[in-house]
N, C-alpha and C positions, 0 to 999 in steps of 0.2 A: 649807264654809260659814264665812264670816267672822263673827267676833264683833263686836257693836256696841261702840262706845266706852263706852256706859253699862254694859254687862255687864262689860267688861274693867276699868273703873274700880271697879265694885262688887266684883269678885273680888279685886282688889288691896287694897281697903279691908278686906275680910273677912280675907284672909291676914295683913295687917299687924296687925289687931286681935287675931287669934288668936295671932300671935307674941308679942304683949304679954300674953297670958293673960287677955284681957278678954272678958266675955260681951257680947252685944248690949245687954242691959239696963244693965249698968254703963257701957259705952262711950256708949250713947245718953244716959244721964244726965249723963255727963261733958261731952258736946257740947251738951246742952240740947235734944235732939231726942226725939220720941216713938220708942219702940222699933220701932214699925211702919214709920216713915219710914226709919230706918236699915236695916231689913230690905229695904224696897223699893229702897234705894240699892244694897245688896249684891247684890240679885238682878237689877240692871239695869232695874228697872221705874220708877225715878224719875230725874228730870233735875235734880240739885242745882244751886243757884246757886253763883256764885263765892264768895259769903260762906259758904255751907254747906260748900263744899270747903275753904276756909281753916280753918273750925272743926274739920273732920275732921282735916286735916293737923296742926293744933295739938294736938288730942287724941291723936294718934299720936306726938307729939314730933318732928314734921317741919315744914319750911316747906312752903308750897304748891308751891314749885318742886321740892323733893325728892319730894313726892308725885307730881307730874306726871311726874318722871323715872322713878319706879317704874312708873307706868302705861305710859309709853313703852317701857320695857324689856319689859313683858309684850306690848305690841303689836308690837314689832320682829320677832320670829320669824315672826309671821303676815304681816307686810308683806313680808318677804324671800321667803316662799313664794309669795305672791300676785304679787310682781314677777317672780320667776323663771318662773312659769307664763305670765305675759303676754309676757315678752321672750325667754324661752328661755335666759336667762343662767345660767351655772353659779354657784350661791351659794357654792361652796367656793373659787372662784378668788380669789386674793389681790389681783390688780390687773388692769386691762383689758389686752388684748393689745397695743394701740397703745403703752401706756406701757412695757410690758416690752420691746418691740422698740426703742423710741426710747432707752431708758435704757441699753442694752447696751454 
């Protein structure tokens, strides 16, 4: 079962917050959010605006682009598994067969 982007984003925010040693209460105050809203974001139950995502990134000491990259890294393994299942490709192959034959 694939995770939703909301859930992956929320799990990433939670992990980064915990790495910083911040509680939900402290971090939500830092961001200017209600703790219940931050909880909903972390549980994938809220769809934060771009402005809210920027505030979260800043509160974590990241740019919005760095935060999106962290989320992408969490999504990537799931995308590789899903792509492999649909195409039958070998996820451990380092390059396509045509490239290996042509480059020889």
